[in-house]
Biopython code that builds the backbone (N, CA, C, O; Angstrom):
import numpy as np
from Bio.PDB.StructureBuilder import StructureBuilder

atoms = [
    (1, "MET", "N", (39.476, 185.882, 134.701)),
    (1, "MET", "CA", (40.678, 186.269, 134.425)),
    (1, "MET", "C", (41.268, 187.485, 133.773)),
    (1, "MET", "O", (40.784, 187.990, 132.760)),
    (2, "VAL", "N", (41.941, 187.770, 134.165)),
    (2, "VAL", "CA", (42.308, 189.508, 133.355)),
    (2, "VAL", "C", (42.988, 189.270, 132.207)),
    (2, "VAL", "O", (43.934, 188.489, 132.116)),
    (3, "PRO", "N", (42.387, 190.129, 131.048)),
    (3, "PRO", "CA", (43.226, 189.885, 129.945)),
    (3, "PRO", "C", (44.636, 190.603, 130.052)),
    (3, "PRO", "O", (44.923, 191.751, 130.391)),
    (4, "GLU", "N", (45.639, 189.224, 129.530)),
    (4, "GLU", "CA", (46.908, 189.014, 129.568)),
    (4, "GLU", "C", (48.038, 190.732, 129.002)),
    (4, "GLU", "O", (49.096, 191.136, 129.483)),
    (5, "THR", "N", (47.339, 191.211, 128.060)),
    (5, "THR", "CA", (47.832, 192.321, 127.309)),
    (5, "THR", "C", (47.967, 193.507, 128.103)),
    (5, "THR", "O", (49.003, 194.163, 128.216)),
    (6, "ALA", "N", (46.453, 193.836, 128.850)),
    (6, "ALA", "CA", (46.494, 194.993, 129.370)),
    (6, "ALA", "C", (47.188, 194.692, 130.904)),
    (6, "ALA", "O", (47.980, 195.503, 131.384)),
    (7, "ARG", "N", (46.851, 193.584, 131.538)),
    (7, "ARG", "CA", (47.731, 193.205, 132.863)),
    (7, "ARG", "C", (48.981, 193.507, 133.126)),
    (7, "ARG", "O", (49.342, 194.024, 134.183)),
    (8, "GLN", "N", (50.119, 193.046, 131.685)),
    (8, "GLN", "CA", (51.124, 192.988, 131.110)),
    (8, "GLN", "C", (51.471, 194.639, 130.833)),
    (8, "GLN", "O", (52.550, 195.031, 131.278)),
    (9, "ARG", "N", (50.770, 195.437, 130.253)),
    (9, "ARG", "CA", (50.701, 196.901, 130.171)),
    (9, "ARG", "C", (50.666, 197.499, 131.831)),
    (9, "ARG", "O", (51.662, 198.121, 132.201)),
    (10, "GLY", "N", (49.616, 197.321, 132.728)),
    (10, "GLY", "CA", (49.590, 197.682, 133.837)),
    (10, "GLY", "C", (51.027, 197.541, 134.462)),
    (10, "GLY", "O", (51.533, 198.551, 134.951)),
    (11, "ILE", "N", (51.620, 196.514, 134.475)),
    (11, "ILE", "CA", (52.967, 195.690, 135.621)),
    (11, "ILE", "C", (54.087, 196.632, 134.739)),
    (11, "ILE", "O", (54.947, 197.175, 135.432)),
    (12, "ALA", "N", (54.143, 196.860, 133.323)),
    (12, "ALA", "CA", (55.345, 197.497, 133.043)),
    (12, "ALA", "C", (55.223, 198.951, 133.188)),
    (12, "ALA", "O", (56.190, 199.697, 133.036)),
    (13, "LEU", "N", (53.724, 199.471, 133.562)),
    (13, "LEU", "CA", (53.887, 200.936, 134.096)),
    (13, "LEU", "C", (53.997, 201.135, 135.453)),
    (13, "LEU", "O", (54.234, 202.271, 135.865)),
    (14, "PHE", "N", (53.848, 200.099, 136.307)),
    (14, "PHE", "CA", (54.172, 200.061, 137.574)),
    (14, "PHE", "C", (55.576, 199.776, 137.561)),
    (14, "PHE", "O", (56.227, 200.479, 138.334)),
    (15, "ASN", "N", (56.251, 198.892, 136.858)),
    (15, "ASN", "CA", (57.979, 198.567, 137.012)),
    (15, "ASN", "C", (58.437, 199.868, 136.625)),
    (15, "ASN", "O", (59.439, 200.208, 137.254)),
    (16, "ALA", "N", (57.861, 201.025, 135.467)),
    (16, "ALA", "CA", (58.668, 201.835, 135.018)),
    (16, "ALA", "C", (58.578, 203.021, 135.919)),
    (16, "ALA", "O", (59.352, 203.949, 135.687)),
    (17, "ARG", "N", (57.573, 203.141, 137.116)),
    (17, "ARG", "CA", (57.699, 204.218, 138.111)),
    (17, "ARG", "C", (56.366, 205.626, 137.434)),
    (17, "ARG", "O", (56.250, 206.841, 137.590)),
    (18, "GLU", "N", (55.436, 204.314, 136.508)),
    (18, "GLU", "CA", (54.667, 205.122, 136.143)),
    (18, "GLU", "C", (53.119, 205.104, 136.452)),
    (18, "GLU", "O", (52.154, 204.961, 135.701)),
    (19, "PHE", "N", (53.230, 205.336, 138.082)),
    (19, "PHE", "CA", (51.965, 205.172, 138.577)),
    (19, "PHE", "C", (50.678, 205.460, 138.464)),
    (19, "PHE", "O", (49.706, 204.815, 138.859)),
    (20, "TYR", "N", (50.743, 206.701, 137.772)),
    (20, "TYR", "CA", (49.118, 207.488, 137.549)),
    (20, "TYR", "C", (48.565, 206.634, 136.444)),
    (20, "TYR", "O", (47.437, 206.141, 136.449)),
    (21, "GLU", "N", (49.610, 206.484, 135.345)),
    (21, "GLU", "CA", (49.193, 205.907, 134.203)),
    (21, "GLU", "C", (48.977, 204.232, 134.895)),
    (21, "GLU", "O", (47.876, 203.734, 134.660)),
    (22, "CYS", "N", (49.941, 203.407, 135.692)),
    (22, "CYS", "CA", (49.339, 202.097, 135.882)),
    (22, "CYS", "C", (48.150, 202.197, 136.685)),
    (22, "CYS", "O", (47.291, 201.326, 136.545)),
    (23, "HIS", "N", (48.006, 202.972, 137.364)),
    (23, "HIS", "CA", (46.598, 203.145, 138.059)),
    (23, "HIS", "C", (45.820, 202.919, 137.146)),
    (23, "HIS", "O", (45.374, 201.779, 137.016)),
    (24, "GLU", "N", (45.417, 204.035, 136.195)),
    (24, "GLU", "CA", (44.848, 203.871, 134.993)),
    (24, "GLU", "C", (44.177, 202.758, 134.168)),
    (24, "GLU", "O", (42.973, 202.674, 133.924)),
    (25, "VAL", "N", (45.195, 201.880, 133.763)),
    (25, "VAL", "CA", (45.120, 200.589, 133.197)),
    (25, "VAL", "C", (44.598, 199.742, 133.735)),
    (25, "VAL", "O", (43.629, 199.184, 133.220)),
    (26, "LEU", "N", (45.262, 199.256, 135.380)),
    (26, "LEU", "CA", (44.444, 198.735, 136.170)),
    (26, "LEU", "C", (43.316, 198.573, 136.630)),
    (26, "LEU", "O", (42.766, 197.583, 137.113)),
    (27, "GLU", "N", (42.798, 200.184, 136.363)),
    (27, "GLU", "CA", (41.108, 200.588, 137.113)),
    (27, "GLU", "C", (40.183, 199.817, 136.123)),
    (27, "GLU", "O", (39.265, 199.012, 136.280)),
    (28, "ASP", "N", (40.829, 200.418, 134.971)),
    (28, "ASP", "CA", (40.204, 199.533, 133.570)),
    (28, "ASP", "C", (39.658, 198.186, 133.374)),
    (28, "ASP", "O", (38.610, 197.729, 132.916)),
    (29, "ILE", "N", (41.371, 197.430, 134.183)),
    (29, "ILE", "CA", (40.535, 195.876, 134.055)),
    (29, "ILE", "C", (39.916, 195.504, 135.740)),
    (29, "ILE", "O", (39.406, 194.448, 136.112)),
    (30, "TRP", "N", (40.141, 196.630, 136.467)),
    (30, "TRP", "CA", (39.011, 196.227, 137.501)),
    (30, "TRP", "C", (38.172, 196.166, 137.576)),
    (30, "TRP", "O", (37.625, 195.242, 138.179)),
    (31, "ARG", "N", (37.315, 197.501, 136.778)),
    (31, "ARG", "CA", (36.109, 197.591, 137.005)),
    (31, "ARG", "C", (34.724, 196.237, 136.816)),
    (31, "ARG", "O", (33.759, 195.877, 137.489)),
    (32, "PRO", "N", (35.463, 195.766, 135.275)),
    (32, "PRO", "CA", (34.509, 194.377, 135.239)),
    (32, "PRO", "C", (34.999, 193.136, 135.830)),
    (32, "PRO", "O", (34.418, 192.072, 135.618)),
    (33, "THR", "N", (35.837, 193.204, 136.418)),
    (33, "THR", "CA", (36.898, 192.110, 137.081)),
    (33, "THR", "C", (35.805, 191.319, 138.509)),
    (33, "THR", "O", (35.223, 192.006, 139.348)),
    (34, "GLN", "N", (35.768, 190.022, 138.466)),
    (34, "GLN", "CA", (34.926, 189.946, 139.821)),
    (34, "GLN", "C", (35.813, 188.565, 140.464)),
    (34, "GLN", "O", (36.590, 187.850, 139.831)),
    (35, "GLY", "N", (35.435, 188.450, 141.887)),
    (35, "GLY", "CA", (36.285, 187.431, 142.491)),
    (35, "GLY", "C", (37.659, 188.182, 143.192)),
    (35, "GLY", "O", (37.796, 189.339, 143.588)),
    (36, "GLU", "N", (38.740, 186.886, 143.173)),
    (36, "GLU", "CA", (39.924, 187.265, 144.020)),
    (36, "GLU", "C", (40.812, 187.964, 143.070)),
    (36, "GLU", "O", (41.717, 188.735, 143.388)),
    (37, "ASP", "N", (40.445, 187.600, 141.792)),
    (37, "ASP", "CA", (41.323, 188.885, 140.885)),
    (37, "ASP", "C", (40.875, 190.531, 141.465)),
    (37, "ASP", "O", (41.678, 191.406, 141.788)),
    (38, "ARG", "N", (39.715, 190.611, 141.478)),
    (38, "ARG", "CA", (39.400, 191.705, 141.551)),
    (38, "ARG", "C", (39.773, 192.517, 142.613)),
    (38, "ARG", "O", (39.768, 193.747, 142.563)),
    (39, "PHE", "N", (40.190, 191.655, 143.855)),
    (39, "PHE", "CA", (40.505, 192.501, 144.903)),
    (39, "PHE", "C", (42.137, 192.444, 145.131)),
    (39, "PHE", "O", (42.761, 193.150, 145.922)),
    (40, "PHE", "N", (42.702, 191.402, 144.221)),
    (40, "PHE", "CA", (44.232, 191.466, 143.928)),
    (40, "PHE", "C", (44.253, 192.673, 143.099)),
    (40, "PHE", "O", (44.782, 193.540, 143.796)),
    (41, "LEU", "N", (43.978, 193.103, 142.094)),
    (41, "LEU", "CA", (43.595, 194.319, 141.487)),
    (41, "LEU", "C", (43.827, 195.735, 142.396)),
    (41, "LEU", "O", (44.795, 196.495, 142.370)),
    (42, "GLN", "N", (42.863, 195.796, 143.028)),
    (42, "GLN", "CA", (42.993, 196.814, 144.026)),
    (42, "GLN", "C", (43.329, 196.955, 144.722)),
    (42, "GLN", "O", (42.993, 197.975, 145.325)),
    (43, "ALA", "N", (44.530, 195.860, 145.420)),
    (43, "ALA", "CA", (45.970, 195.821, 146.113)),
    (43, "ALA", "C", (46.790, 196.522, 145.428)),
    (43, "ALA", "O", (47.249, 197.575, 145.872)),
    (44, "LEU", "N", (47.115, 196.015, 144.172)),
    (44, "LEU", "CA", (48.131, 196.698, 143.272)),
    (44, "LEU", "C", (47.786, 198.274, 142.945)),
    (44, "LEU", "O", (48.661, 199.140, 142.933)),
    (45, "ILE", "N", (46.328, 198.544, 142.671)),
    (45, "ILE", "CA", (45.922, 200.034, 142.355)),
    (45, "ILE", "C", (46.395, 200.714, 143.414)),
    (45, "ILE", "O", (47.120, 201.673, 143.146)),
    (46, "HIS", "N", (46.091, 200.377, 145.016)),
    (46, "HIS", "CA", (46.366, 201.008, 145.672)),
    (46, "HIS", "C", (47.740, 201.676, 146.188)),
    (46, "HIS", "O", (48.065, 202.789, 146.602)),
    (47, "LEU", "N", (48.433, 200.348, 145.940)),
    (47, "LEU", "CA", (49.852, 200.590, 146.214)),
    (47, "LEU", "C", (50.538, 201.380, 145.124)),
    (47, "LEU", "O", (51.531, 202.010, 145.487)),
    (48, "ALA", "N", (50.060, 201.488, 143.391)),
    (48, "ALA", "CA", (50.195, 202.625, 142.613)),
    (48, "ALA", "C", (50.224, 203.933, 142.996)),
    (48, "ALA", "O", (51.183, 204.705, 142.981)),
    (49, "VAL", "N", (48.709, 204.190, 143.459)),
    (49, "VAL", "CA", (48.189, 205.077, 144.149)),
    (49, "VAL", "C", (49.053, 206.087, 145.356)),
    (49, "VAL", "O", (49.439, 207.256, 145.374)),
    (50, "GLY", "N", (49.097, 205.046, 146.212)),
    (50, "GLY", "CA", (50.111, 205.840, 147.418)),
    (50, "GLY", "C", (51.917, 205.996, 146.395)),
    (50, "GLY", "O", (52.556, 207.034, 146.569)),
    (51, "PHE", "N", (52.274, 205.317, 145.806)),
    (51, "PHE", "CA", (53.456, 205.572, 144.955)),
    (51, "PHE", "C", (53.393, 206.994, 144.365)),
    (51, "PHE", "O", (54.250, 207.867, 144.499)),
    (52, "TYR", "N", (52.265, 207.076, 143.710)),
    (52, "TYR", "CA", (52.468, 208.300, 142.734)),
    (52, "TYR", "C", (52.139, 209.588, 143.896)),
    (52, "TYR", "O", (52.734, 210.658, 143.768)),
    (53, "HIS", "N", (51.280, 209.407, 144.872)),
    (53, "HIS", "CA", (51.056, 210.514, 146.002)),
    (53, "HIS", "C", (52.413, 210.719, 146.227)),
    (53, "HIS", "O", (52.947, 211.796, 145.960)),
    (54, "HIS", "N", (53.041, 209.732, 146.717)),
    (54, "HIS", "CA", (54.647, 210.039, 147.001)),
    (54, "HIS", "C", (55.372, 210.920, 146.150)),
    (54, "HIS", "O", (55.763, 212.035, 146.494)),
    (55, "GLN", "N", (55.527, 210.455, 145.146)),
    (55, "GLN", "CA", (55.956, 211.034, 143.920)),
    (55, "GLN", "C", (55.666, 212.589, 144.100)),
    (55, "GLN", "O", (56.580, 213.401, 143.958)),
    (56, "GLN", "N", (54.132, 213.054, 144.475)),
    (56, "GLN", "CA", (53.640, 213.894, 144.315)),
    (56, "GLN", "C", (54.125, 214.911, 145.524)),
    (56, "GLN", "O", (53.980, 216.131, 145.453)),
    (57, "GLY", "N", (54.613, 214.350, 146.438)),
    (57, "GLY", "CA", (54.854, 215.112, 147.755)),
    (57, "GLY", "C", (53.298, 215.045, 148.602)),
    (57, "GLY", "O", (52.869, 216.061, 149.149)),
    (58, "ASN", "N", (52.655, 213.951, 148.629)),
    (58, "ASN", "CA", (51.493, 213.929, 149.045)),
    (58, "ASN", "C", (51.878, 212.802, 150.251)),
    (58, "ASN", "O", (51.405, 211.676, 150.094)),
    (59, "GLN", "N", (52.745, 213.060, 151.492)),
    (59, "GLN", "CA", (52.839, 211.959, 152.369)),
    (59, "GLN", "C", (51.240, 211.614, 152.717)),
    (59, "GLN", "O", (50.842, 210.522, 152.310)),
    (60, "THR", "N", (50.410, 212.358, 153.351)),
    (60, "THR", "CA", (49.363, 211.512, 153.721)),
    (60, "THR", "C", (48.646, 210.751, 153.066)),
    (60, "THR", "O", (48.055, 209.740, 153.445)),
    (61, "GLY", "N", (48.697, 211.368, 151.756)),
    (61, "GLY", "CA", (48.055, 210.540, 150.627)),
    (61, "GLY", "C", (48.350, 209.266, 150.547)),
    (61, "GLY", "O", (47.510, 208.366, 150.525)),
    (62, "ALA", "N", (50.069, 209.056, 150.477)),
    (62, "ALA", "CA", (50.922, 207.828, 150.316)),
    (62, "ALA", "C", (50.795, 207.023, 151.435)),
    (62, "ALA", "O", (51.096, 205.854, 151.193)),
    (63, "GLU", "N", (50.472, 207.229, 152.519)),
    (63, "GLU", "CA", (50.190, 206.605, 153.781)),
    (63, "GLU", "C", (48.947, 206.044, 153.872)),
    (63, "GLU", "O", (48.786, 204.958, 154.430)),
    (64, "LYS", "N", (48.069, 206.653, 153.394)),
    (64, "LYS", "CA", (46.936, 206.138, 153.456)),
    (64, "LYS", "C", (46.656, 205.136, 152.264)),
    (64, "LYS", "O", (45.491, 204.753, 152.374)),
    (65, "GLN", "N", (47.217, 204.616, 151.270)),
    (65, "GLN", "CA", (47.039, 204.065, 150.193)),
    (65, "GLN", "C", (47.933, 202.850, 150.316)),
    (65, "GLN", "O", (47.757, 201.681, 149.973)),
    (66, "LEU", "N", (48.861, 203.417, 150.858)),
    (66, "LEU", "CA", (49.919, 202.057, 150.952)),
    (66, "LEU", "C", (49.294, 201.171, 152.213)),
    (66, "LEU", "O", (49.178, 199.946, 152.176)),
    (67, "ARG", "N", (48.926, 201.974, 153.289)),
    (67, "ARG", "CA", (48.258, 200.875, 153.754)),
    (67, "ARG", "C", (47.038, 199.782, 153.147)),
    (67, "ARG", "O", (46.977, 198.566, 152.965)),
    (68, "LYS", "N", (46.191, 200.863, 152.967)),
    (68, "LYS", "CA", (45.037, 200.051, 152.125)),
    (68, "LYS", "C", (45.722, 198.728, 151.354)),
    (68, "LYS", "O", (45.400, 197.565, 151.596)),
    (69, "GLY", "N", (46.745, 199.148, 150.363)),
    (69, "GLY", "CA", (47.002, 197.968, 149.419)),
    (69, "GLY", "C", (48.015, 197.294, 150.361)),
    (69, "GLY", "O", (48.451, 196.482, 149.545)),
    (70, "LEU", "N", (48.650, 197.062, 151.396)),
    (70, "LEU", "CA", (49.150, 196.307, 152.074)),
    (70, "LEU", "C", (48.150, 194.978, 152.894)),
    (70, "LEU", "O", (48.446, 193.787, 152.994)),
    (71, "ARG", "N", (46.847, 195.732, 153.424)),
    (71, "ARG", "CA", (46.076, 195.148, 153.962)),
    (71, "ARG", "C", (45.468, 193.928, 153.079)),
    (71, "ARG", "O", (45.636, 192.718, 153.234)),
    (72, "LYS", "N", (44.644, 194.685, 152.019)),
    (72, "LYS", "CA", (44.419, 193.770, 150.739)),
    (72, "LYS", "C", (45.756, 192.846, 150.212)),
    (72, "LYS", "O", (45.430, 191.660, 150.243)),
    (73, "LEU", "N", (46.853, 192.985, 149.842)),
    (73, "LEU", "CA", (48.017, 192.058, 149.771)),
    (73, "LEU", "C", (48.094, 191.073, 150.606)),
    (73, "LEU", "O", (48.453, 189.973, 150.185)),
    (74, "ALA", "N", (47.799, 191.246, 151.851)),
    (74, "ALA", "CA", (48.020, 190.329, 152.741)),
    (74, "ALA", "C", (47.413, 188.860, 152.477)),
    (74, "ALA", "O", (48.026, 187.815, 152.695)),
    (75, "GLY", "N", (46.169, 188.956, 151.994)),
    (75, "GLY", "CA", (45.474, 188.022, 151.682)),
    (75, "GLY", "C", (46.182, 186.740, 150.171)),
    (75, "GLY", "O", (45.734, 185.657, 149.795)),
    (76, "TYR", "N", (47.420, 187.563, 149.683)),
    (76, "TYR", "CA", (47.418, 187.341, 148.103)),
    (76, "TYR", "C", (49.203, 186.478, 148.818)),
    (76, "TYR", "O", (50.003, 186.087, 147.967)),
    (77, "LEU", "N", (49.390, 186.390, 149.619)),
    (77, "LEU", "CA", (51.062, 185.749, 150.183)),
    (77, "LEU", "C", (50.920, 184.352, 150.268)),
    (77, "LEU", "O", (50.100, 183.758, 150.968)),
    (78, "PRO", "N", (52.020, 183.708, 149.288)),
    (78, "PRO", "CA", (53.210, 184.249, 148.810)),
    (78, "PRO", "C", (53.403, 184.258, 147.790)),
    (78, "PRO", "O", (54.524, 184.249, 147.283)),
    (79, "GLY", "N", (51.986, 184.286, 147.016)),
    (79, "GLY", "CA", (52.208, 184.467, 145.274)),
    (79, "GLY", "C", (50.725, 184.147, 144.754)),
    (79, "GLY", "O", (49.814, 183.342, 144.948)),
    (80, "PHE", "N", (51.014, 185.178, 144.038)),
    (80, "PHE", "CA", (49.719, 185.162, 142.939)),
    (80, "PHE", "C", (49.719, 185.597, 141.826)),
    (80, "PHE", "O", (50.290, 186.674, 141.651)),
    (81, "GLN", "N", (49.216, 185.059, 140.920)),
    (81, "GLN", "CA", (49.088, 184.900, 139.133)),
    (81, "GLN", "C", (50.738, 185.574, 138.842)),
    (81, "GLN", "O", (50.980, 186.579, 138.174)),
    (82, "GLY", "N", (51.790, 184.651, 139.588)),
    (82, "GLY", "CA", (52.758, 184.948, 138.744)),
    (82, "GLY", "C", (53.737, 186.071, 139.297)),
    (82, "GLY", "O", (54.827, 186.343, 138.793)),
    (83, "VAL", "N", (53.148, 186.716, 140.475)),
    (83, "VAL", "CA", (53.325, 188.062, 141.149)),
    (83, "VAL", "C", (53.936, 187.590, 142.526)),
    (83, "VAL", "O", (53.253, 187.111, 143.432)),
    (84, "ASP", "N", (55.172, 187.762, 142.574)),
    (84, "ASP", "CA", (55.955, 187.429, 144.201)),
    (84, "ASP", "C", (55.355, 188.577, 145.051)),
    (84, "ASP", "O", (55.731, 189.741, 145.191)),
    (85, "THR", "N", (54.318, 187.904, 145.571)),
    (85, "THR", "CA", (53.420, 188.721, 146.513)),
    (85, "THR", "C", (54.394, 189.050, 148.045)),
    (85, "THR", "O", (54.393, 190.094, 148.697)),
    (86, "ALA", "N", (55.006, 188.058, 148.257)),
    (86, "ALA", "CA", (55.741, 187.751, 149.449)),
    (86, "ALA", "C", (56.978, 189.185, 149.162)),
    (86, "ALA", "O", (57.082, 190.032, 150.049)),
    (87, "LYS", "N", (57.632, 189.273, 148.171)),
    (87, "LYS", "CA", (58.640, 190.099, 148.245)),
    (87, "LYS", "C", (57.879, 191.539, 147.814)),
    (87, "LYS", "O", (58.543, 192.539, 148.090)),
    (88, "LEU", "N", (56.714, 191.752, 147.243)),
    (88, "LEU", "CA", (56.362, 193.041, 146.978)),
    (88, "LEU", "C", (55.871, 193.389, 148.295)),
    (88, "LEU", "O", (55.982, 194.604, 148.454)),
    (89, "TYR", "N", (55.346, 192.778, 149.356)),
    (89, "TYR", "CA", (54.602, 193.131, 150.216)),
    (89, "TYR", "C", (55.612, 193.825, 151.089)),
    (89, "TYR", "O", (55.402, 194.985, 151.442)),
    (90, "ARG", "N", (56.990, 193.004, 151.557)),
    (90, "ARG", "CA", (57.956, 193.277, 152.111)),
    (90, "ARG", "C", (58.417, 194.778, 151.537)),
    (90, "ARG", "O", (58.678, 195.687, 152.325)),
    (91, "GLU", "N", (58.492, 194.951, 150.075)),
    (91, "GLU", "CA", (59.259, 196.167, 149.691)),
    (91, "GLU", "C", (58.188, 197.149, 149.837)),
    (91, "GLU", "O", (58.532, 198.328, 149.919)),
    (92, "ALA", "N", (57.009, 196.871, 149.880)),
    (92, "ALA", "CA", (55.976, 198.000, 150.052)),
    (92, "ALA", "C", (55.742, 198.614, 151.314)),
    (92, "ALA", "O", (55.273, 199.724, 151.564)),
    (93, "GLN", "N", (56.312, 197.344, 152.378)),
    (93, "GLN", "CA", (55.850, 197.450, 153.987)),
    (93, "GLN", "C", (57.161, 198.672, 154.449)),
    (93, "GLN", "O", (57.026, 199.600, 155.247)),
    (94, "ALA", "N", (58.203, 198.363, 153.791)),
    (94, "ALA", "CA", (59.769, 199.085, 153.747)),
    (94, "ALA", "C", (59.340, 200.651, 153.338)),
    (94, "ALA", "O", (59.637, 201.586, 154.081)),
    (95, "ALA", "N", (58.510, 200.869, 151.909)),
    (95, "ALA", "CA", (58.445, 201.993, 151.476)),
    (95, "ALA", "C", (57.689, 202.742, 152.428)),
    (95, "ALA", "O", (58.110, 203.821, 152.844)),
    (96, "LEU", "N", (56.436, 202.175, 152.863)),
    (96, "LEU", "CA", (55.042, 202.897, 153.815)),
    (96, "LEU", "C", (56.137, 203.532, 155.209)),
    (96, "LEU", "O", (55.967, 204.660, 155.673)),
    (97, "GLU", "N", (57.053, 202.732, 155.637)),
    (97, "GLU", "CA", (58.412, 202.796, 157.043)),
    (97, "GLU", "C", (58.771, 204.144, 156.224)),
    (97, "GLU", "O", (58.196, 205.101, 156.743)),
    (98, "THR", "N", (59.450, 204.463, 155.242)),
    (98, "THR", "CA", (60.049, 204.892, 154.874)),
    (98, "THR", "C", (59.194, 206.261, 154.520)),
    (98, "THR", "O", (59.862, 207.269, 154.747)),
    (99, "VAL", "N", (58.196, 206.461, 154.140)),
    (99, "VAL", "CA", (57.407, 207.380, 154.258)),
    (99, "VAL", "C", (57.096, 207.879, 155.958)),
    (99, "VAL", "O", (57.069, 209.030, 156.392)),
    (100, "LEU", "N", (56.925, 206.839, 156.561)),
    (100, "LEU", "CA", (56.354, 207.461, 158.146)),
    (100, "LEU", "C", (57.248, 208.020, 158.500)),
    (100, "LEU", "O", (56.998, 208.996, 159.207)),
    (101, "SER", "N", (58.497, 207.757, 158.251)),
    (101, "SER", "CA", (59.837, 208.164, 158.810)),
    (101, "SER", "C", (60.182, 209.846, 158.129)),
    (101, "SER", "O", (60.990, 210.572, 158.706)),
    (102, "GLY", "N", (59.434, 210.315, 156.823)),
    (102, "GLY", "CA", (59.590, 211.410, 156.558)),
    (102, "GLY", "C", (60.597, 211.051, 155.487)),
    (102, "GLY", "O", (61.208, 212.118, 155.432)),
    (103, "GLY", "N", (60.881, 210.665, 155.052)),
    (103, "GLY", "CA", (61.997, 210.181, 154.116)),
    (103, "GLY", "C", (61.459, 209.903, 152.489)),
    (103, "GLY", "O", (60.310, 210.022, 152.063)),
    (104, "ARG", "N", (62.618, 209.520, 151.793)),
    (104, "ARG", "CA", (62.225, 209.739, 150.109)),
    (104, "ARG", "C", (62.337, 208.471, 149.552)),
    (104, "ARG", "O", (63.499, 208.065, 149.527)),
    (105, "ILE", "N", (61.447, 207.666, 149.068)),
    (105, "ILE", "CA", (61.538, 206.260, 148.751)),
    (105, "ILE", "C", (62.315, 206.275, 147.332)),
    (105, "ILE", "O", (61.844, 206.823, 146.335)),
    (106, "GLU", "N", (63.788, 205.487, 147.365)),
    (106, "GLU", "CA", (64.274, 205.348, 146.531)),
    (106, "GLU", "C", (64.462, 204.012, 145.390)),
    (106, "GLU", "O", (64.719, 203.971, 144.187)),
    (107, "ASN", "N", (64.242, 203.167, 146.244)),
    (107, "ASN", "CA", (63.883, 202.134, 145.381)),
    (107, "ASN", "C", (62.532, 201.391, 145.459)),
    (107, "ASN", "O", (62.162, 200.603, 146.328)),
    (108, "PHE", "N", (61.986, 201.747, 144.541)),
    (108, "PHE", "CA", (60.320, 201.309, 143.947)),
    (108, "PHE", "C", (60.281, 199.684, 144.038)),
    (108, "PHE", "O", (60.999, 198.881, 143.441)),
    (109, "PRO", "N", (59.353, 199.470, 144.853)),
    (109, "PRO", "CA", (58.968, 198.145, 144.388)),
    (109, "PRO", "C", (58.862, 197.914, 142.898)),
    (109, "PRO", "O", (58.533, 198.814, 142.125)),
    (110, "VAL", "N", (59.265, 196.189, 142.367)),
    (110, "VAL", "CA", (58.861, 195.806, 140.954)),
    (110, "VAL", "C", (58.091, 194.637, 141.024)),
    (110, "VAL", "O", (58.162, 193.724, 141.846)),
    (111, "LEU", "N", (57.350, 194.776, 140.065)),
    (111, "LEU", "CA", (56.258, 193.556, 140.298)),
    (111, "LEU", "C", (56.967, 192.291, 139.097)),
    (111, "LEU", "O", (56.424, 191.194, 138.964)),
]
sb = StructureBuilder()
sb.init_structure("model")
sb.init_model(0)
sb.init_chain("A")
sb.init_seg("    ")
for serial, (resi, resn, name, xyz) in enumerate(atoms, 1):
    if name == "N":
        sb.init_residue(resn, " ", resi, " ")
    sb.init_atom(name, np.array(xyz, "f"), 0.0, 1.0, " ", f" {name:<3s}", serial, name[0])
structure = sb.get_structure()
């Protein structure tokens, strides 16, 4: 099980659009984690990195990471560990479509 304070910090950073820092915090949790928690954390990390790339103007990196995150997140629908993964999946898919159309994401998902 993921330490709650670190997990809460990662979620708070994600929700604050601090995607680089979120990725750093979640990676520290992810490294020693095993089982289904590990794969779930990896999905969140991919999404955070994808959104960070988008913020930096790297659309190719954003697309690749968002696709990876969505693939992994699909196994955790409709909810996991208090996260509405169905909603997150829909919002991340919409964000990917915005990236693919060359647009700017205005409303990032919130965990």
